[in-house]
MIDOSE-1310 file (N, C-alpha, C; in nm, 2 decimals, decimal comma, always signed):
residues 101
mten	+0,06/-0,14/+0,00/+0,01/+0,01/-0,02/+0,05/+0,11/-0,03; +0,05/+0,21/-0,08/+0,14/+0,36/-0,12/+0,11/+0,40/+0,00; +0,21/+0,52/+0,05/+0,17/+0,59/+0,12/+0,05/+0,71/+0,15; +0,03/+0,76/-0,02/-0,10/+0,83/-0,01/-0,24/+0,69/-0,02
eqna	-0,24/+0,61/+0,02/-0,35/+0,51/-0,01/-0,36/+0,51/+0,13; -0,24/+0,53/+0,23/-0,29/+0,51/+0,34/-0,35/+0,56/+0,40; -0,30/+0,71/+0,33/-0,34/+0,85/+0,40/-0,51/+0,88/+0,39; -0,47/+0,82/+0,25/-0,67/+0,85/+0,20/-0,77/+0,75/+0,27
kifk	-0,68/+0,63/+0,35/-0,77/+0,56/+0,45/-0,79/+0,68/+0,59; -0,73/+0,69/+0,64/-0,72/+0,84/+0,76/-0,85/+0,96/+0,71; -0,83/+1,00/+0,60/-0,92/+1,08/+0,57/-1,10/+1,03/+0,55; -1,08/+0,89/+0,48/-1,21/+0,82/+0,47/-1,27/+0,83/+0,60
afcd	-1,17/+0,74/+0,70/-1,24/+0,75/+0,82/-1,35/+0,91/+0,90; -1,29/+1,00/+0,87/-1,33/+1,12/+0,91/-1,49/+1,17/+0,82; -1,49/+1,10/+0,68/-1,59/+1,12/+0,58/-1,74/+1,03/+0,58; -1,73/+1,05/+0,73/-1,90/+0,94/+0,77/-1,97/+1,05/+0,87
anrl	-2,13/+1,10/+0,87/-2,17/+1,09/+0,98/-2,20/+1,05/+1,11; -2,21/+0,90/+1,03/-2,23/+0,82/+1,22/-2,05/+0,81/+1,25; -1,95/+0,79/+1,18/-1,86/+0,80/+1,24/-1,76/+0,90/+1,32; -1,81/+1,01/+1,23/-1,79/+1,16/+1,34/-1,87/+1,14/+1,43
kilg	-2,02/+1,07/+1,51/-2,08/+1,10/+1,57/-2,01/+0,99/+1,67; -1,97/+0,86/+1,59/-1,87/+0,77/+1,70/-1,78/+0,87/+1,77; -1,67/+0,97/+1,70/-1,56/+0,99/+1,77/-1,63/+1,08/+1,90; -1,75/+1,13/+1,86/-1,77/+1,26/+1,96/-1,80/+1,18/+2,09
llqn	-1,85/+1,07/+2,02/-1,89/+1,00/+2,20/-1,76/+0,96/+2,24; -1,69/+0,96/+2,17/-1,54/+0,85/+2,23/-1,44/+1,03/+2,32; -1,53/+1,10/+2,25/-1,44/+1,27/+2,34/-1,47/+1,21/+2,47; -1,54/+1,14/+2,56/-1,58/+1,10/+2,70/-1,51/+0,99/+2,73
gekc	-1,46/+0,94/+2,69/-1,38/+0,83/+2,71/-1,38/+0,68/+2,64; -1,33/+0,60/+2,70/-1,35/+0,48/+2,64/-1,50/+0,43/+2,69; -1,59/+0,38/+2,49/-1,70/+0,31/+2,54/-1,72/+0,17/+2,47; -1,80/+0,12/+2,52/-1,83/-0,01/+2,51/-1,91/-0,03/+2,39
acql	-1,88/-0,14/+2,28/-1,96/-0,09/+2,17/-2,13/-0,10/+2,23; -2,17/-0,21/+2,33/-2,31/-0,16/+2,28/-2,37/-0,01/+2,37; -2,24/+0,04/+2,43/-2,27/+0,19/+2,48/-2,30/+0,29/+2,31; -2,22/+0,26/+2,25/-2,21/+0,28/+2,13/-2,34/+0,26/+2,06
leql	-2,35/+0,19/+2,04/-2,54/+0,10/+2,01/-2,64/+0,17/+2,07; -2,62/+0,18/+2,19/-2,73/+0,25/+2,25/-2,80/+0,41/+2,19; -2,65/+0,44/+2,12/-2,63/+0,64/+2,13/-2,63/+0,66/+1,94; -2,62/+0,56/+1,88/-2,68/+0,55/+1,78/-2,79/+0,48/+1,69
digq	-2,81/+0,53/+1,56/-2,92/+0,48/+1,51/-2,89/+0,39/+1,42; -2,83/+0,30/+1,42/-2,76/+0,21/+1,35/-2,79/+0,02/+1,42; -2,71/-0,08/+1,31/-2,73/-0,20/+1,41/-2,58/-0,23/+1,45; -2,57/-0,37/+1,49/-2,46/-0,39/+1,51/-2,35/-0,44/+1,41
pals	-2,43/-0,48/+1,27/-2,33/-0,47/+1,14/-2,26/-0,37/+1,12; -2,32/-0,27/+1,12/-2,30/-0,13/+1,06/-2,20/-0,07/+1,15; -2,22/-0,10/+1,33/-2,13/+0,00/+1,40/-1,98/-0,13/+1,36; -1,98/-0,22/+1,34/-1,89/-0,32/+1,33/-1,80/-0,26/+1,20
hhmk	-1,87/-0,24/+1,12/-1,79/-0,14/+1,01/-1,76/-0,02/+0,99; -1,80/+0,04/+1,04/-1,78/+0,22/+1,09/-1,61/+0,17/+1,21; -1,66/+0,09/+1,28/-1,49/+0,05/+1,39/-1,44/+0,00/+1,33; -1,47/-0,07/+1,21/-1,34/-0,10/+1,17/-1,24/-0,02/+1,02
ilcd	-1,34/+0,04/+1,04/-1,25/+0,18/+0,95/-1,20/+0,30/+1,02; -1,23/+0,27/+1,11/-1,15/+0,36/+1,26/-1,01/+0,31/+1,31; -1,06/+0,17/+1,31/-0,92/+0,12/+1,34/-0,84/+0,09/+1,26; -0,88/+0,05/+1,11/-0,75/+0,04/+1,02/-0,72/+0,18/+0,98
aeiv	-0,76/+0,34/+1,02/-0,71/+0,41/+1,01/-0,61/+0,47/+1,10; -0,63/+0,35/+1,22/-0,58/+0,41/+1,35/-0,62/+0,49/+1,44; -0,75/+0,59/+1,40/-0,78/+0,69/+1,48/-0,79/+0,62/+1,65; -0,89/+0,48/+1,59/-0,93/+0,42/+1,72/-0,87/+0,33/+1,74
vgrk	-0,84/+0,27/+1,86/-0,83/+0,12/+1,90/-0,93/+0,04/+1,98; -0,93/-0,09/+1,97/-1,07/-0,17/+2,03/-0,94/-0,24/+2,09; -1,04/-0,27/+2,23/-0,97/-0,39/+2,28/-1,07/-0,48/+2,34; -1,08/-0,66/+2,37/-1,21/-0,73/+2,36/-1,15/-0,75/+2,54
egkw	-1,30/-0,78/+2,57/-1,31/-0,78/+2,73/-1,47/-0,87/+2,77; -1,44/-1,01/+2,76/-1,54/-1,13/+2,72/-1,56/-1,07/+2,60; -1,73/-1,09/+2,56/-1,78/-1,09/+2,43/-1,78/-0,94/+2,39; -1,78/-0,82/+2,45/-1,79/-0,69/+2,41/-1,66/-0,61/+2,38
tyys	-1,65/-0,56/+2,28/-1,51/-0,43/+2,27/-1,54/-0,33/+2,32; -1,43/-0,30/+2,37/-1,42/-0,13/+2,40/-1,34/-0,03/+2,33; -1,38/+0,05/+2,32/-1,30/+0,15/+2,19/-1,27/+0,26/+2,26; -1,14/+0,31/+2,22/-1,07/+0,44/+2,28/-0,99/+0,48/+2,15
fnpv	-0,96/+0,62/+2,16/-0,92/+0,70/+2,06/-0,75/+0,64/+2,10; -0,68/+0,64/+1,98/-0,56/+0,58/+1,99/-0,48/+0,71/+1,94; -0,39/+0,73/+2,07/-0,33/+0,89/+2,05/-0,22/+0,95/+1,95; -0,12/+0,78/+1,91/-0,04/+0,83/+1,81/-0,14/+0,82/+1,70
gvah	-0,22/+0,76/+1,64/-0,26/+0,74/+1,53/-0,39/+0,90/+1,49; -0,39/+1,00/+1,59/-0,45/+1,08/+1,65/-0,36/+1,21/+1,59; -0,23/+1,18/+1,66/-0,12/+1,26/+1,65/-0,10/+1,29/+1,49; -0,09/+1,18/+1,45/-0,04/+1,15/+1,30/-0,15/+1,19/+1,21
akel	-0,30/+1,15/+1,27/-0,41/+1,21/+1,15/-0,39/+1,41/+1,16; -0,35/+1,47/+1,31/-0,33/+1,61/+1,29/-0,23/+1,65/+1,22; -0,13/+1,57/+1,22/+0,01/+1,62/+1,14/-0,05/+1,60/+0,96; -0,09/+1,49/+0,95/-0,13/+1,49/+0,81/-0,18/+1,61/+0,74
lnqi	-0,23/+1,65/+0,83/-0,40/+1,75/+0,76/-0,27/+1,91/+0,76; -0,20/+1,89/+0,87/-0,11/+2,03/+0,88/+0,00/+2,01/+0,77; +0,02/+1,88/+0,71/+0,13/+1,89/+0,62/+0,08/+1,94/+0,46; -0,03/+1,88/+0,47/-0,11/+1,87/+0,32/-0,20/+1,98/+0,33
ttva	-0,20/+2,10/+0,41/-0,28/+2,21/+0,40/-0,19/+2,32/+0,40; -0,06/+2,28/+0,42/+0,05/+2,42/+0,42/+0,11/+2,45/+0,34; +0,09/+2,56/+0,25/+0,18/+2,60/+0,15/+0,31/+2,65/+0,20; +0,37/+2,50/+0,09/+0,53/+2,52/+0,11/+0,62/+2,66/+0,06
setk	+0,60/+2,71/-0,02/+0,65/+2,84/-0,07/+0,53/+2,90/-0,18; +0,55/+3,07/-0,20/+0,51/+3,13/-0,31/+0,57/+3,04/-0,44; +0,53/+2,99/-0,59/+0,63/+2,99/-0,72/+0,54/+3,10/-0,79; +0,61/+3,14/-0,86/+0,57/+3,27/-0,97/+0,50/+3,23/-1,09
csci	+0,37/+3,27/-1,12/+0,34/+3,16/-1,26/+0,43/+3,21/-1,37; +0,48/+3,12/-1,46/+0,54/+3,16/-1,58/+0,45/+3,15/-1,69; +0,33/+3,18/-1,67/+0,24/+3,15/-1,77/+0,32/+3,28/-1,83; +0,25/+3,32/-1,99/+0,30/+3,42/-2,07/+0,15/+3,52/-2,07
d	+0,15/+3,62/-2,05/+0,05/+3,71/-2,08/+0,00/+3,75/-2,19
């Protein structure tokens, strides 16, 4: 997988209203999948799909406890996403147009 393909996974994680709601819920700390389901208008298969995307992007990590998975932010992945956004939105230097009028 190329660097651009991996970076696209990170941005894909932020491009869905349900995933943004999940991230908002995780702002209050670790949540069990059952707690997330209570707050979302989706079923368990849809939650699993969204969590896979968030985990593949390394924004979120899950830990198993019994039959449930508990999710929280991955500080390293979050820092990487912030740095990536900063890198791709920073203008490196001004270049003059070489177009002829």
